[in-house]
TIMI-2910 file (N, C-alpha, C, CB; in pm, 1 decimal, decimal comma, always signed):
<rs>
+----------+----------+----------+----------+----------+----------+----------+----------+----------+----------+----------+----------+------+
!      n_x !      n_y !      n_z !     ca_x !     ca_y !     ca_z !      c_x !      c_y !      c_z !     cb_x !     cb_y !     cb_z ! resn !
+----------+----------+----------+----------+----------+----------+----------+----------+----------+----------+----------+----------+------+
!   +539,8 !  +2126,8 !  +1202,3 !   +391,2 !  +2188,5 !  +1095,0 !   +364,6 !  +2134,3 !   +984,1 !   +395,0 !  +2332,2 !  +1037,5 !  Met !
!   +364,5 !  +2011,3 !   +861,2 !   +322,3 !  +2049,1 !   +778,6 !   +271,4 !  +2084,2 !   +749,9 !   +315,2 !  +2034,1 !   +744,7 !  Ser !
!   +278,0 !  +2172,4 !   +617,1 !   +156,1 !  +2242,3 !   +486,9 !   +158,4 !  +2186,4 !   +427,3 !   +152,3 !  +2356,2 !   +406,5 !  Glu !
!   +101,7 !  +2133,1 !   +337,8 !    +51,6 !  +2132,4 !   +190,5 !   +107,2 !  +2228,5 !    +91,4 !    -89,7 !  +2156,7 !   +188,2 !  Pro !
!   +120,3 !  +2191,4 !    +15,7 !   +160,9 !  +2304,8 !   -123,8 !    +76,7 !  +2260,6 !   -209,5 !   +322,0 !  +2304,4 !   -201,9 !  Gly !
!    +59,0 !  +2426,5 !   -282,4 !    -58,9 !  +2401,5 !   -408,6 !     +2,4 !  +2351,2 !   -522,4 !   -138,6 !  +2537,7 !   -462,2 !  Tyr !
!    -70,0 !  +2277,7 !   -626,6 !    -36,4 !  +2292,7 !   -764,0 !    +31,1 !  +2400,8 !   -799,7 !   -137,3 !  +2289,8 !   -837,9 !  Trp !
!     +1,9 !  +2522,5 !   -850,6 !    +33,2 !  +2621,4 !   -873,3 !   +171,1 !  +2640,1 !   -903,5 !     -8,6 !  +2680,1 !   -793,9 !  Met !
!   +209,1 !  +2575,6 !   -789,0 !   +344,3 !  +2660,2 !   -766,8 !   +432,9 !  +2467,8 !   -802,2 !   +365,7 !  +2773,0 !   -539,7 !  Thr !
!   +426,0 !  +2374,1 !   -814,5 !   +502,6 !  +2268,8 !   -780,4 !   +597,7 !  +2350,1 !   -945,5 !   +409,5 !  +2072,5 !   -766,5 !  Glu !
!   +692,7 !  +2278,2 !   -965,4 !   +765,6 !  +2320,8 !  -1070,3 !   +795,9 !  +2209,2 !  -1158,5 !   +880,8 !  +2386,3 !  -1027,2 !  Thr !
!   +777,2 !  +2070,9 !  -1133,8 !   +808,9 !  +1921,3 !  -1163,4 !   +805,7 !  +1938,1 !  -1329,3 !   +681,0 !  +1796,0 !  -1091,0 !  Ser !
!   +701,1 !  +1997,8 !  -1387,0 !   +598,2 !  +1998,9 !  -1508,3 !   +510,0 !  +1901,0 !  -1529,0 !   +656,6 !  +2002,6 !  -1625,3 !  Gly !
!   +537,0 !  +1809,4 !  -1470,7 !   +403,6 !  +1666,3 !  -1476,5 !   +256,4 !  +1731,4 !  -1388,5 !   +478,5 !  +1476,6 !  -1354,0 !  Ala !
!   +304,1 !  +1817,8 !  -1324,1 !   +176,0 !  +1790,1 !  -1232,8 !   +112,0 !  +1904,0 !  -1275,2 !   +191,7 !  +1778,4 !  -1062,7 !  Leu !
!   +115,0 !  +1987,7 !  -1317,0 !    -21,6 !  +2072,8 !  -1388,6 !    -75,0 !  +2126,5 !  -1491,3 !    -41,8 !  +2151,7 !  -1357,5 !  Arg !
!     -6,3 !  +1976,8 !  -1581,5 !   -118,4 !  +1936,6 !  -1696,0 !   -182,8 !  +1882,4 !  -1664,4 !   -103,8 !  +1879,5 !  -1798,4 !  Pro !
!   -158,2 !  +1737,1 !  -1522,2 !   -269,8 !  +1662,7 !  -1522,0 !   -353,0 !  +1699,0 !  -1468,9 !   -265,1 !  +1566,4 !  -1490,9 !  Ala !
!   -338,2 !  +1810,3 !  -1333,4 !   -484,0 !  +1855,1 !  -1247,2 !   -542,4 !  +1978,1 !  -1351,3 !   -446,2 !  +1931,9 !  -1052,7 !  Val !
!   -448,6 !  +2026,5 !  -1471,2 !   -520,3 !  +2093,4 !  -1562,0 !   -568,3 !  +1982,2 !  -1615,4 !   -455,4 !  +2188,4 !  -1649,8 !  Glu !
!   -566,7 !  +1916,4 !  -1687,5 !   -680,0 !  +1824,9 !  -1722,6 !   -812,5 !  +1714,6 !  -1710,5 !   -643,6 !  +1797,4 !  -1751,2 !  Leu !
!   -764,3 !  +1774,6 !  -1517,6 !   -880,2 !  +1665,9 !  -1486,0 !   -956,8 !  +1747,5 !  -1481,0 !   -886,4 !  +1570,8 !  -1367,2 !  Tyr !
!   -928,1 !  +1887,8 !  -1482,0 !  -1048,3 !  +2020,2 !  -1329,7 !  -1070,2 !  +2071,7 !  -1564,0 !   -878,2 !  +2251,1 !  -1097,4 !  Leu !
!  -1036,8 !  +1993,1 !  -1675,0 !  -1115,3 !  +2026,4 !  -1799,4 !  -1175,9 !  +1900,4 !  -1875,9 !  -1020,9 !  +2104,4 !  -1898,1 !  Ala !
!  -1154,9 !  +1840,0 !  -1761,9 !  -1244,1 !  +1659,6 !  -1762,9 !  -1231,6 !  +1635,1 !  -1949,4 !  -1497,4 !  +1667,3 !  -1688,4 !  Gly !
!  -1117,6 !  +1667,1 !  -1915,5 !  -1047,3 !  +1491,0 !  -2048,7 !   -973,9 !  +1405,2 !  -1984,5 !   -914,4 !  +1520,8 !  -2199,2 !  Gly !
!   -967,7 !  +1298,9 !  -2087,4 !   -893,7 !  +1166,7 !  -1991,1 !   -690,1 !  +1148,8 !  -1969,2 !   -955,1 !   +996,4 !  -2097,2 !  Arg !
!   -748,3 !  +1125,9 !  -1882,4 !   -622,1 !  +1139,0 !  -1797,4 !   -519,5 !   +982,5 !  -1788,0 !   -684,2 !  +1187,3 !  -1631,4 !  Met !
!   -411,3 !  +1064,1 !  -1910,2 !   -315,6 !   +899,1 !  -1844,1 !   -244,4 !   +836,5 !  -1738,0 !   -221,8 !   +870,9 !  -1897,5 !  Thr !
!   -246,6 !   +723,8 !  -1757,9 !   -214,5 !   +631,3 !  -1622,2 !    -36,6 !   +733,2 !  -1544,9 !   -170,3 !   +397,4 !  -1701,8 !  Asp !
!    +27,9 !   +782,0 !  -1654,1 !   +169,1 !   +908,5 !  -1531,5 !    +60,1 !  +1042,3 !  -1487,5 !   +371,3 !  +1022,1 !  -1676,2 !  Lys !
!    -66,0 !  +1096,8 !  -1524,9 !    -41,1 !  +1145,8 !  -1454,2 !   -207,4 !  +1161,2 !  -1395,7 !    +52,7 !  +1242,3 !  -1495,3 !  Gln !
!   -235,1 !   +980,1 !  -1353,1 !   -352,6 !   +931,3 !  -1238,0 !   -238,5 !   +998,8 !  -1143,4 !   -408,9 !   +725,9 !  -1210,1 !  Val !
!   -131,4 !   +935,3 !  -1191,7 !     +9,4 !   +901,1 !  -1089,7 !    +48,8 !  +1019,4 !   -976,6 !   +160,9 !   +887,1 !  -1197,7 !  Ala !
!    +51,5 !  +1199,0 !  -1092,6 !    +62,1 !  +1317,3 !  -1092,8 !    -25,8 !  +1314,1 !   -955,3 !    +20,8 !  +1394,5 !  -1227,6 !  Ala !
!   -126,7 !  +1281,3 !  -1023,4 !   -242,8 !  +1398,7 !   -955,8 !   -235,1 !  +1220,2 !   -771,2 !   -509,5 !  +1434,0 !  -1132,7 !  Met !
!   -230,0 !  +1189,2 !   -709,6 !   -213,8 !  +1074,1 !   -703,1 !   -139,1 !  +1112,6 !   -557,9 !   -146,1 !   +998,8 !   -831,6 !  Arg !
!    +16,4 !  +1119,8 !   -629,0 !   +125,9 !  +1129,4 !   -532,6 !    +58,3 !  +1304,2 !   -486,9 !   +320,4 !  +1107,6 !   -618,0 !  Ala !
!    +22,1 !  +1416,9 !   -546,9 !    +19,5 !  +1489,8 !   -491,9 !    -89,2 !  +1545,1 !   -401,4 !    +56,2 !  +1534,9 !   -554,8 !  Tyr !
!   -232,1 !  +1502,4 !   -371,5 !   -306,5 !  +1445,4 !   -323,0 !   -269,8 !  +1335,5 !   -177,6 !   -351,4 !  +1399,0 !   -434,0 !  Leu !
!   -160,9 !  +1241,1 !   -253,5 !    -85,9 !  +1204,5 !   -149,8 !     -0,8 !  +1280,5 !    +35,2 !     -3,8 !  +1172,0 !   -242,4 !  Gly !
!    +76,8 !  +1419,8 !    -87,7 !   +110,3 !  +1483,0 !     -9,5 !    +16,3 !  +1605,1 !    +66,8 !   +207,7 !  +1510,5 !    -64,8 !  Arg !
!    -49,3 !  +1591,2 !    -35,7 !   -146,8 !  +1746,7 !    +32,2 !   -219,8 !  +1662,7 !   +168,6 !   -319,5 !  +1831,9 !   -116,8 !  Trp !
!   -284,8 !  +1552,8 !   +172,5 !   -391,1 !  +1497,6 !   +321,2 !   -250,5 !  +1407,5 !   +378,3 !   -587,1 !  +1357,7 !   +273,6 !  Ile !
!   -136,7 !  +1365,4 !   +383,2 !    -66,4 !  +1368,6 !   +480,0 !    -50,8 !  +1474,8 !   +555,0 !    +23,7 !  +1334,9 !   +451,2 !  Met !
!    -37,7 !  +1635,5 !   +460,8 !    +22,0 !  +1714,7 !   +574,4 !    -26,2 !  +1739,8 !   +730,8 !    +26,4 !  +1832,5 !   +523,5 !  Ala !
!    +98,8 !  +1718,7 !   +821,2 !    +27,6 !  +1761,8 !   +906,0 !    -50,7 !  +1881,4 !  +1022,6 !    +59,3 !  +1711,8 !   +921,1 !  Ser !
!   -103,2 !  +1928,3 !   +879,7 !   -168,4 !  +2027,5 !   +930,1 !   -293,6 !  +2010,4 !   +948,5 !   -153,5 !  +2122,9 !   +869,9 !  Val !
!   -290,8 !  +1915,4 !   +909,3 !   -450,8 !  +1898,1 !   +951,7 !   -536,2 !  +1769,0 !  +1038,9 !   -518,6 !  +1897,8 !   +817,0 !  Trp !
!   -359,3 !  +1767,9 !  +1145,4 !   -390,4 !  +1722,5 !  +1256,5 !   -396,8 !  +1842,4 !  +1388,5 !   -292,0 !  +1612,3 !  +1271,6 !  Asp !
!   -381,0 !  +1948,6 !  +1319,4 !   -359,2 !  +2053,1 !  +1377,2 !   -439,1 !  +2094,6 !  +1440,6 !   -328,2 !  +2125,0 !  +1321,9 !  Ala !
!   -558,1 !  +2047,1 !  +1405,0 !   -725,9 !  +2191,7 !  +1355,0 !   -765,5 !  +2121,6 !  +1547,0 !   -941,4 !  +2112,4 !  +1120,7 !  Asn !
!   -696,8 !  +2265,3 !  +1611,7 !   -767,9 !  +2249,6 !  +1743,2 !   -944,5 !  +2236,4 !  +1796,0 !   -718,1 !  +2361,3 !  +1800,0 !  Pro !
!   -967,6 !  +2207,5 !  +1646,7 !  -1186,5 !  +2207,7 !  +1658,2 !  -1158,4 !  +2147,4 !  +1555,4 !  -1329,9 !  +2369,7 !  +1643,3 !  His !
!  -1131,1 !  +2051,6 !  +1538,3 !  -1122,7 !  +1880,4 !  +1514,9 !  -1261,3 !  +1762,9 !  +1519,3 !  -1022,6 !  +1827,9 !  +1643,4 !  Ala !
!  -1317,1 !  +1834,6 !  +1507,2 !  -1466,3 !  +1692,8 !  +1580,3 !  -1414,9 !  +1550,0 !  +1588,4 !  -1633,0 !  +1660,5 !  +1450,7 !  Ser !
!  -1458,3 !  +1406,3 !  +1620,4 !  -1364,7 !  +1315,3 !  +1607,0 !  -1423,2 !  +1292,5 !  +1464,3 !  -1353,8 !  +1193,5 !  +1720,0 !  Arg !
!  -1571,2 !  +1325,3 !  +1355,3 !  -1617,5 !  +1294,3 !  +1216,9 !  -1458,7 !  +1360,7 !  +1142,6 !  -1796,6 !  +1388,9 !  +1167,8 !  Leu !
!  -1479,1 !  +1474,8 !  +1218,8 !  -1356,4 !  +1572,1 !  +1138,9 !  -1203,1 !  +1440,9 !  +1085,4 !  -1278,1 !  +1731,5 !  +1303,0 !  Tyr !
!  -1172,3 !  +1443,7 !  +1256,1 !  -1014,6 !  +1306,3 !  +1223,4 !  -1088,6 !  +1179,4 !  +1176,5 !   -898,5 !  +1239,7 !  +1406,1 !  Gln !
!  -1188,8 !  +1171,0 !  +1170,4 !  -1207,9 !  +1019,0 !  +1082,8 !  -1194,2 !  +1006,9 !   +949,2 !  -1338,4 !   +961,1 !  +1091,7 !  Gln !
!  -1240,1 !  +1121,6 !   +875,5 !  -1259,0 !  +1172,9 !   +740,3 !  -1119,2 !  +1141,1 !   +716,5 !  -1313,2 !  +1331,9 !   +714,7 !  Lys !
!  -1011,7 !  +1256,0 !   +762,9 !   -854,8 !  +1309,5 !   +764,7 !   -851,3 !  +1147,1 !   +717,0 !   -754,4 !  +1384,0 !   +941,0 !  Ile !
!   -823,6 !  +1064,2 !   +868,7 !   -811,7 !   +951,3 !   +856,0 !   -843,7 !   +817,0 !   +676,8 !   -895,5 !   +945,1 !   +976,1 !  Ala !
!   -987,9 !   +808,0 !   +730,4 !  -1054,2 !   +775,2 !   +520,6 !   -979,8 !   +854,9 !   +469,9 !  -1239,3 !   +824,0 !   +445,4 !  Leu !
!   -923,8 !   +952,2 !   +391,4 !   -876,4 !  +1012,8 !   +301,4 !   -689,9 !   +939,0 !   +241,4 !   -890,5 !  +1168,4 !   +368,9 !  Leu !
!   -678,1 !   +901,0 !   +379,3 !   -556,4 !   +867,3 !   +424,7 !   -513,2 !   +778,4 !   +366,7 !   -545,5 !   +843,7 !   +536,4 !  Arg !
!   -616,0 !   +650,1 !   +416,2 !   -622,1 !   +531,0 !   +357,1 !   -638,5 !   +510,6 !   +218,8 !   -705,5 !   +473,6 !   +408,9 !  Arg !
!   -702,7 !   +635,2 !   +183,4 !   -743,8 !   +585,5 !    +55,6 !   -668,3 !   +609,4 !    -66,9 !   -861,2 !   +630,0 !    +33,1 !  Trp !
!   -632,7 !   +715,5 !    -22,7 !   -538,5 !   +874,9 !   -127,2 !   -431,0 !   +676,9 !   -257,9 !   -301,0 !  +1066,3 !    +92,9 !  Val !
!   -370,8 !   +614,5 !   -173,2 !   -279,9 !   +505,1 !   -247,0 !   -338,4 !   +472,6 !   -332,6 !   -237,1 !   +390,0 !   -188,1 !  Gly !
!   -476,8 !   +473,4 !   -345,9 !   -557,3 !   +320,7 !   -421,4 !   -658,0 !   +453,2 !   -491,5 !   -669,2 !   +150,8 !   -274,5 !  Ser !
!   -605,5 !   +548,2 !   -503,7 !   -651,1 !   +632,3 !   -671,9 !   -589,3 !   +611,3 !   -808,8 !   -622,7 !   +788,3 !   -668,7 !  Leu !
!   -698,6 !   +558,1 !   -829,3 !   -561,9 !   +483,1 !  -1012,9 !   -691,2 !   +503,9 !  -1081,4 !   -466,5 !   +236,5 !  -1040,2 !  Ala !
!   -769,4 !   +596,1 !  -1102,8 !   -879,5 !   +668,2 !  -1251,3 !   -924,5 !   +812,6 !  -1226,5 !  -1053,0 !   +576,3 !  -1275,3 !  Ser !
!   -956,3 !   +878,5 !  -1348,2 !  -1037,2 !   +977,8 !  -1328,4 !  -1117,0 !   +993,0 !  -1184,4 !  -1121,6 !   +967,4 !  -1433,9 !  Arg !
!  -1214,1 !   +907,3 !  -1230,0 !  -1331,5 !   +875,8 !  -1148,8 !  -1345,7 !   +852,4 !  -1005,4 !  -1375,4 !   +779,1 !  -1193,6 !  Glu !
!  -1241,6 !   +802,0 !   -935,1 !  -1163,4 !   +736,9 !   -877,4 !  -1166,6 !   +923,9 !   -746,1 !  -1004,7 !   +659,7 !   -999,6 !  Val !
!  -1085,9 !   +970,6 !   -802,3 !  -1050,6 !  +1084,7 !   -786,9 !  -1093,7 !  +1222,8 !   -797,3 !   -988,0 !  +1076,6 !   -829,6 !  Ile !
!  -1209,1 !  +1197,9 !   -866,0 !  -1328,7 !  +1262,4 !   -817,6 !  -1364,9 !  +1225,5 !   -719,4 !  -1424,5 !  +1260,7 !   -882,7 !  Ala !
!  -1391,7 !  +1133,1 !   -665,0 !  -1532,1 !  +1070,0 !   -582,4 !  -1428,5 !  +1110,9 !   -435,6 !  -1594,2 !   +842,1 !   -619,6 !  Gly !
!  -1243,1 !  +1083,7 !   -380,0 !  -1191,2 !  +1134,5 !   -277,5 !  -1185,8 !  +1306,6 !   -328,7 !  -1046,7 !  +1051,6 !   -242,0 !  Trp !
!  -1183,0 !  +1351,8 !   -410,1 !  -1184,9 !  +1526,2 !   -376,9 !  -1387,7 !  +1558,5 !   -327,4 !  -1120,2 !  +1646,5 !   -590,4 !  Leu !
!  -1453,0 !  +1476,8 !   -371,7 !  -1595,0 !  +1506,3 !   -307,7 !  -1607,2 !  +1483,8 !   -180,0 !  -1699,4 !  +1434,1 !   -361,1 !  Ser !
!  -1530,7 !  +1397,7 !   -123,8 !  -1504,3 !  +1349,3 !    +32,7 !  -1432,4 !  +1412,9 !   +100,5 !  -1450,9 !  +1232,4 !    +54,8 !  Glu !
!  -1335,4 !  +1526,6 !    +53,8 !  -1261,8 !  +1621,8 !    +76,3 !  -1272,0 !  +1710,0 !    +83,8 !  -1207,1 !  +1632,8 !    +41,6 !  Ala !
!  -1367,7 !  +1777,3 !    +19,3 !  -1497,4 !  +1873,7 !    +31,5 !  -1559,3 !  +1877,6 !   +126,7 !  -1590,7 !  +1858,8 !    -44,9 !  Asp !
!  -1594,8 !  +1761,3 !    +96,6 !  -1716,7 !  +1794,0 !   +270,6 !  -1717,5 !  +1822,9 !   +360,1 !  -1773,2 !  +1734,3 !   +341,4 !  Lys !
!  -1567,0 !  +1807,2 !   +407,9 !  -1499,1 !  +1840,0 !   +563,0 !  -1423,1 !  +1962,5 !   +497,9 !  -1378,5 !  +1698,0 !   +652,4 !  Ile !
!  -1461,2 !  +2104,3 !   +418,5 !  -1382,6 !  +2208,8 !   +350,9 !  -1219,3 !  +2195,8 !   +334,7 !  -1411,3 !  +2332,1 !   +426,8 !  Gly !
!  -1171,1 !  +2052,5 !   +261,4 !  -1034,0 !  +2096,5 !   +184,9 !  -1071,3 !  +2080,8 !    +59,6 !   -896,7 !  +2013,2 !   +212,4 !  Ile !
!   -998,5 !  +2103,8 !    -52,1 !   -987,2 !  +2163,4 !   -176,6 !   -812,2 !  +2206,0 !   -228,7 !  -1088,2 !  +2297,7 !   -161,3 !  Asp !
!   -756,1 !  +2069,1 !   -274,7 !   -652,3 !  +2128,0 !   -249,8 !   -637,6 !  +2149,8 !   -428,2 !   -536,8 !  +2039,6 !   -147,4 !  Pro !
!   -731,5 !  +2161,1 !   -512,0 !   -755,7 !  +2208,1 !   -626,2 !   -749,3 !  +2356,8 !   -654,4 !   -864,1 !  +2162,6 !   -653,2 !  Leu !
+----------+----------+----------+----------+----------+----------+----------+----------+----------+----------+----------+----------+------+
</rs>
């Protein structure tokens, strides 16, 4: 089973500034948005979300939606919407 890694432990040097800027409400570059998209993609694709023995059908549908949606995160605003939907089912990658 794969588990999502947290941005705070990422070592490439690209993700931390992007997340910190996002959290501070700053304007993000395309490169920073791409770093966030890649991180959130790895996070939501982790198999740990499929292993939840208490997952309802609605939860499974929301996971599937987030997985389909993550590849199209192209702006700060869309990332915020994605994170809001993830938070509704208890997933908080930040």
